[in-house]
C-alpha positions as CSV (number, residue, x, y, z in Angstrom):
1,M,51.7,-44.1,-59.2
2,A,55.3,-43.4,-60.1
3,E,57.8,-43.0,-57.3
4,F,61.1,-41.1,-57.5
5,S,64.1,-41.3,-55.2
6,E,65.6,-38.0,-56.4
7,A,65.1,-34.9,-54.3
8,P,62.8,-32.1,-55.5
9,R,64.6,-29.7,-57.8
10,P,64.1,-26.0,-58.0
11,H,62.5,-26.0,-61.4
12,W,59.7,-28.2,-60.0
13,W,58.8,-25.6,-57.3
14,M,59.2,-22.7,-59.8
15,S,56.9,-24.4,-62.2
16,G,54.2,-24.6,-59.5
17,L,54.7,-21.0,-58.4
18,M,54.5,-19.8,-62.0
19,R,51.5,-21.9,-62.7
20,D,49.5,-20.7,-59.6
21,W,50.9,-17.2,-59.3
22,R,47.4,-15.8,-59.3
23,L,46.5,-17.8,-56.2
24,L,49.7,-16.9,-54.5
25,V,49.4,-13.1,-55.2
26,M,45.8,-12.3,-55.5
27,G,44.5,-14.6,-52.8
28,P,46.5,-13.0,-49.9
29,L,45.8,-9.5,-51.1
30,A,42.1,-10.2,-51.2
31,I,42.1,-11.8,-47.8
32,G,44.1,-9.0,-46.3
33,F,41.8,-6.4,-47.8
34,L,38.7,-8.2,-46.5
35,A,40.2,-8.4,-43.0
36,A,41.1,-4.7,-43.1
37,L,37.6,-3.9,-44.4
38,F,35.9,-6.0,-41.7
39,T,38.0,-4.4,-39.0
40,F,37.2,-0.9,-40.3
41,L,33.5,-1.6,-40.3
42,Q,33.5,-2.6,-36.6
43,P,32.1,-0.1,-34.1
44,R,34.8,2.2,-32.6
45,D,35.5,2.1,-28.9
46,Y,36.3,5.1,-26.8
47,S,38.4,5.4,-23.6
48,G,37.8,7.4,-20.5
49,S,40.5,7.7,-17.8
50,T,41.2,9.2,-14.4
51,T,44.2,9.3,-12.1
52,F,44.2,9.6,-8.3
53,I,46.5,9.1,-5.4
54,P,45.5,7.5,-2.1
55,Q,46.6,9.1,1.2
56,A,49.1,6.8,2.8
57,A,49.2,8.6,6.1
58,L,46.8,7.4,8.8
59,E,44.5,10.2,10.0
60,G,43.3,10.5,13.6
61,S,44.4,8.7,16.7
62,G,45.8,5.5,15.3
63,G,49.1,5.8,17.2
64,N,47.8,6.1,20.7
65,V,44.9,3.7,20.4
66,S,47.1,1.1,18.6
67,G,49.6,1.2,21.4
68,L,46.9,0.9,24.0
69,A,45.1,-1.9,22.2
70,A,48.4,-3.8,21.7
71,Q,48.7,-4.1,25.5
72,F,45.6,-6.3,25.3
73,G,46.8,-8.3,22.3
74,L,44.7,-6.4,19.6
75,M,45.7,-4.4,16.6
76,V,43.4,-1.5,16.4
77,G,43.5,1.7,14.4
78,A,46.4,0.9,12.1
79,R,45.8,1.1,8.4
80,P,46.0,-2.3,6.8
81,S,49.2,-3.0,4.8
82,A,47.0,-4.0,1.8
83,Q,45.8,-0.4,1.4
84,T,48.6,0.6,-1.0
85,P,48.3,1.9,-4.5
86,D,48.3,-1.7,-5.8
87,F,45.4,-2.4,-3.4
88,Y,43.3,0.5,-4.9
89,A,44.2,-0.7,-8.5
90,A,42.9,-4.2,-7.6
91,L,39.9,-2.7,-5.9
92,A,38.9,-0.7,-9.0
93,R,38.7,-3.9,-11.0
94,S,37.2,-6.1,-8.3
95,R,34.0,-7.9,-8.9
96,M,32.4,-6.0,-6.0
97,V,33.0,-2.7,-7.8
98,L,32.2,-4.0,-11.3
99,A,28.9,-5.6,-10.1
100,Q,27.7,-2.2,-9.0
101,V,28.7,-0.7,-12.3
102,A,26.9,-3.4,-14.2
103,V,23.5,-2.6,-12.7
104,T,23.8,1.2,-12.6
105,P,21.8,3.2,-15.1
106,F,23.9,5.8,-16.9
107,P,22.6,9.1,-18.3
108,S,24.4,8.5,-21.7
109,L,22.3,5.3,-22.1
110,Q,19.0,7.2,-21.8
111,G,16.4,6.0,-24.3
112,A,15.1,8.2,-27.1
113,S,11.7,8.6,-25.5
114,P,11.4,11.1,-22.7
115,G,9.9,8.6,-20.3
116,E,12.2,5.7,-21.1
117,A,14.6,4.7,-18.4
118,A,18.3,4.8,-18.8
119,Q,19.9,1.4,-19.6
120,T,22.5,-0.4,-17.7
121,M,25.8,-2.0,-18.8
122,V,24.1,-5.4,-18.6
123,T,21.6,-4.4,-21.3
124,L,24.2,-2.7,-23.4
125,L,26.8,-5.5,-23.4
126,T,24.6,-8.6,-23.3
127,G,21.1,-7.4,-24.2
128,G,19.8,-9.0,-21.0
129,Q,18.2,-7.5,-17.9
130,P,19.9,-6.7,-14.6
131,Q,17.7,-9.4,-12.9
132,D,19.2,-12.1,-15.0
133,G,22.1,-13.8,-13.2
134,E,23.7,-15.2,-16.4
135,A,23.6,-11.8,-18.0
136,R,25.2,-10.1,-15.0
137,A,27.9,-12.8,-14.9
138,R,28.7,-12.3,-18.6
139,T,28.7,-8.5,-18.1
140,L,31.3,-8.8,-15.3
141,E,33.5,-10.8,-17.6
142,L,33.2,-8.2,-20.3
143,L,33.8,-5.3,-17.8
144,E,37.0,-7.0,-16.6
145,E,38.3,-6.8,-20.2
146,R,37.2,-3.2,-20.6
147,V,38.5,-1.8,-17.3
148,R,42.2,-1.4,-16.6
149,A,43.9,0.0,-13.5
150,T,47.6,0.3,-12.9
151,A,49.6,1.7,-10.0
152,V,53.0,3.5,-10.2
153,P,55.0,2.4,-7.2
154,Q,57.4,5.3,-7.4
155,T,54.7,8.0,-7.1
156,G,51.7,6.1,-5.7
157,V,49.5,7.3,-8.5
158,V,46.7,5.0,-9.7
159,Q,45.5,5.3,-13.3
160,L,42.1,4.0,-14.3
161,T,41.1,3.5,-17.9
162,V,37.7,2.4,-19.2
163,R,36.8,1.3,-22.7
164,T,33.1,1.5,-23.9
165,P,31.3,2.2,-27.2
166,S,31.0,6.0,-26.5
167,A,33.2,8.7,-25.0
168,A,30.5,10.0,-22.6
169,L,29.8,6.5,-21.3
170,S,33.5,5.8,-20.7
171,E,33.7,9.0,-18.6
172,E,30.6,8.1,-16.6
173,V,31.8,4.6,-15.9
174,A,35.2,5.9,-14.8
175,E,33.4,8.4,-12.5
176,Q,31.2,5.7,-11.1
177,I,34.2,3.4,-10.3
178,L,35.9,6.3,-8.6
179,D,32.9,7.1,-6.5
180,I,32.5,3.4,-5.5
181,V,36.2,3.2,-4.5
182,E,36.0,6.4,-2.5
183,R,32.8,5.3,-0.8
184,F,34.3,1.9,0.0
185,D,37.3,3.5,1.5
186,L,35.2,5.9,3.6
187,D,32.9,3.2,4.8
188,N,35.9,1.0,5.7
189,R,37.5,3.8,7.7
190,Q,34.2,4.5,9.6
191,E,33.6,0.9,10.3
192,R,37.1,0.5,11.6
193,A,36.6,3.6,13.8
194,R,33.2,2.2,15.0
195,A,34.9,-1.1,16.1
196,E,37.6,0.9,17.7
197,R,35.1,3.0,19.7
198,R,33.3,-0.1,20.9
199,F,36.6,-1.6,22.1
200,I,37.6,1.6,23.9
201,E,34.2,2.0,25.6
202,T,34.5,-1.5,27.0
203,R,38.1,-0.9,28.2
204,L,37.1,2.5,29.6
205,S,34.3,1.0,31.7
206,V,36.7,-1.6,33.1
207,A,39.4,1.1,33.8
208,E,36.9,3.3,35.5
209,A,35.8,0.5,37.8
210,E,39.4,-0.4,38.6
211,L,40.2,3.3,39.3
212,S,37.2,3.6,41.7
213,A,38.3,0.4,43.5
214,A,41.8,1.7,43.9
215,E,40.6,5.0,45.2
216,E,38.3,3.3,47.7
217,V,41.2,1.3,49.0
218,L,43.4,4.4,49.4
219,K,40.5,6.3,51.0
220,S,40.0,3.5,53.6
221,F,43.7,3.5,54.3
222,L,43.8,7.3,54.9
223,Q,40.8,7.1,57.2
224,E,42.3,4.4,59.3
225,N,45.9,5.8,59.4
226,R,45.9,9.6,59.7
227,E,49.5,9.7,61.0
228,F,51.2,7.3,58.7
229,R,54.2,9.4,57.8
230,N,56.1,8.6,61.0
231,A,55.6,4.8,60.5
232,P,57.8,3.4,57.7
233,D,55.6,0.4,57.1
234,L,52.5,2.5,56.8
235,F,54.3,5.1,54.6
236,F,55.4,2.4,52.2
237,Q,51.9,1.0,52.0
238,H,50.5,4.4,51.3
239,E,53.0,5.0,48.5
240,R,52.1,1.7,46.9
241,L,48.4,2.5,47.0
242,Q,49.0,5.9,45.6
243,R,51.0,4.5,42.7
244,A,48.1,2.1,41.9
245,V,45.7,5.0,41.8
246,N,48.0,7.1,39.6
247,T,48.5,4.3,37.1
248,R,44.8,3.7,36.8
249,Q,44.2,7.4,36.4
250,Q,46.6,7.7,33.5
251,L,45.0,4.7,31.8
252,W,41.6,6.1,32.3
253,A,42.6,9.5,30.9
254,S,44.3,8.0,27.9
255,L,41.2,5.8,27.2
256,A,38.9,8.8,27.6
257,E,40.9,10.9,25.1
258,S,41.1,8.0,22.6
259,L,37.4,7.5,22.9
260,E,36.7,11.1,21.8
261,Q,39.1,10.8,18.9
262,A,37.5,7.5,17.8
263,R,34.1,9.1,17.9
264,L,35.4,11.9,15.6
265,E,36.8,9.3,13.2
266,E,33.5,7.5,13.1
267,V,31.7,10.5,11.7
268,R,34.5,11.9,9.6
269,N,33.6,12.0,5.9
270,T,36.7,13.5,4.4
271,P,37.9,11.5,1.3
272,L,41.0,9.4,1.6
273,I,41.9,9.7,-2.1
274,T,42.9,12.8,-4.1
275,V,41.8,13.0,-7.7
276,I,44.5,14.3,-10.0
277,D,42.9,14.1,-13.4
278,P,39.0,13.8,-13.3
279,P,37.2,11.6,-15.8
280,A,35.4,14.6,-17.3
281,E,36.4,15.4,-20.9
282,S,38.8,12.4,-21.0
283,G,37.0,10.5,-23.7
284,R,39.2,9.6,-26.6
285,P,38.6,7.4,-29.7
286,L,40.6,4.2,-29.8
287,P,42.3,2.9,-33.0
288,R,40.6,0.0,-34.7
289,G,43.9,-1.6,-35.9
290,T,42.7,-1.7,-39.5
291,I,46.2,-1.7,-41.1
292,R,47.6,-4.1,-38.5
293,M,44.8,-6.7,-39.1
294,G,45.1,-6.3,-42.9
295,V,48.9,-6.9,-42.9
296,L,48.6,-9.8,-40.4
297,F,46.0,-11.7,-42.5
298,W,48.0,-10.9,-45.7
299,L,51.1,-12.5,-44.2
300,L,49.2,-15.5,-42.9
301,S,47.4,-16.1,-46.1
302,L,50.6,-15.6,-48.1
303,G,52.4,-18.3,-46.1
304,L,49.4,-20.7,-46.4
305,G,49.2,-20.0,-50.1
306,A,52.8,-20.8,-50.6
307,L,52.5,-24.1,-48.8
308,V,49.5,-25.0,-51.0
309,V,51.2,-24.1,-54.2
310,L,54.4,-26.0,-53.3
311,G,52.4,-29.0,-52.2
312,R,50.5,-29.0,-55.5
313,A,53.8,-28.8,-57.5
314,W,55.2,-31.8,-55.6
315,A,52.0,-33.8,-56.2
316,V,52.1,-33.1,-59.9
317,H,55.7,-34.2,-60.0
318,V,55.0,-37.5,-58.3
319,E,51.9,-38.3,-60.3
320,G,53.1,-37.2,-63.7
321,G,56.7,-38.4,-63.7
322,G,60.0,-36.6,-64.1
323,S,60.0,-36.2,-67.9
324,E,56.4,-34.8,-68.0
325,E,57.2,-32.4,-65.2
326,H,60.3,-31.3,-67.0
327,A,58.4,-30.7,-70.2
328,Q,55.8,-28.7,-68.3
329,W,58.6,-26.6,-66.6
330,A,60.1,-26.0,-70.0
331,A,56.8,-24.7,-71.4
332,T,56.4,-22.5,-68.4
333,L,60.0,-21.2,-68.8
334,R,59.3,-20.3,-72.4
335,Q,56.5,-18.0,-71.3
336,M,58.9,-16.1,-69.0
337,P,60.6,-12.9,-70.1
338,R,64.0,-13.4,-71.9
339,G,66.0,-12.0,-69.0
340,V,64.4,-14.4,-66.5
341,R,65.0,-17.4,-68.8
342,W,68.7,-16.4,-69.2
343,V,69.3,-16.1,-65.5
344,W,67.4,-19.3,-64.6
345,A,69.2,-21.4,-67.4
346,R,72.6,-20.6,-65.8
347,S,71.5,-21.2,-62.3
348,P,72.4,-24.7,-60.8
349,E,69.6,-27.1,-60.4
């Protein structure tokens, strides 16, 4: 093998490019066309979307009960700080919500036969059955890619977008996620109110017993000291007992009122989120990205082809020797148009 210390010259590269121009031009075009055709033949996805806004204000008796519970070292009735728009956006994409979506039969997946049951997302995305644990896990991974939820901090609006193979299915999945989130929020509020009611009932029974005891002490004092106003010591003792009864009466009345409010909260079923744009009629076809994929693969194959052609030119130069390569370049140059030969002959090597 001949070795050369001189650096590669431009005519060596141009000789390789002119010799393999078909590979350099037609190859990337064919690859780009095939990539675009493959992308075009893929099934189109459709998106369904909905927007809603959660109610930030706490309904019911949170203020009074929270202040009362705080006296005993408990935080009751306050809305958790996590229940912000970002919380609802994360909740919509949580595995708890998507697991219910995965095993729910959707009307748009109804079989062709009248008696055939509707399919689930597990069957649609993986071909498995809802009872199969691996199929459910794979479905959750695919749903995490197909479900997007974003929150706008300035307005508190949450936007939910679902991508599936059909517009009707995308709308149904978005509606299902919205229902699960709303039901979770309602159950969470009722469970919080139930725990609050139990706490207040316990404190109310204790407060009632303390009030009864204080009233009995005051009653006994009045029975034993009918003329206490003329005696300073007895008058002071009466005032102290009366203050104890009044304090326990106020506590008992506050607890009784809070108990009624907690009972109302426990059975209240009003939604805590307001839907702005419902999922119905929101299905839209998504672009396949045919042109983008064709151009991308064309550029990649063009760069790879250029590297291959230049590598072959250098290999020919090393194996064949400088004089032989120069002769080959001269033969190639003679096949070029006259204008190209004139420009190249006057260009520096």
